[in-house]
N, C-alpha and C positions, 0 to 999 in steps of 0.2 A: 503494500500499500504506500509506503514511503516513496519509492522508488517512481510510483504511478503519480503521486503528488507534487514530486520534484519536476517532473516532464511537464504537468499540466501549468506549473506555476512559470517554468521558462517559456511556454508557449503563449502565456498571458502577458508575461513581460516583454516579449517580441512585438506582440499586438497593440500593447499600450506606449510604445515609442513615439514620438512625436515625428515620424518619418513619413507616415504615408497621409493621405489628403483628409482623411476622415478624421484624424487625430491631431491635426496641427493646433488647433485651437485650444486643446486640452493643456498644453504644456508639459511639464516633467513630473506634474502631480502623480498620475496614475503609474508612471513606470518606476518612480521613486518608492511609493508604497509597495509595489509587486516585488521589487528588489529586496527592500527591507524584508518581506515576508519570506522571499526566495531565501536569504540568509538565516532567518530565524528557523525554517524549515531544515536547512542543510545542517545546522548546529545541533538542532534535535536529532537528526538522522546520524550524525557521526556520535553524539552523545550516548546513544541506544534508547532514546525515550521514544521514538516511532521505529516500529519494526521495518526492515527493509523488504522482506519477501511478503508474500501473500498470505 
């Protein structure tokens, strides 16, 4: 489950970057929040609080 959550967060982070036309007006807010969530989940995965497998 943890690996799947990590993949989903990476995809959401790429979708939230202000590079595409639909997200230019958003600024860096969504991508920075998703990046923070990605770092937190990565730390929890490495610490063993979230299981890596299914």
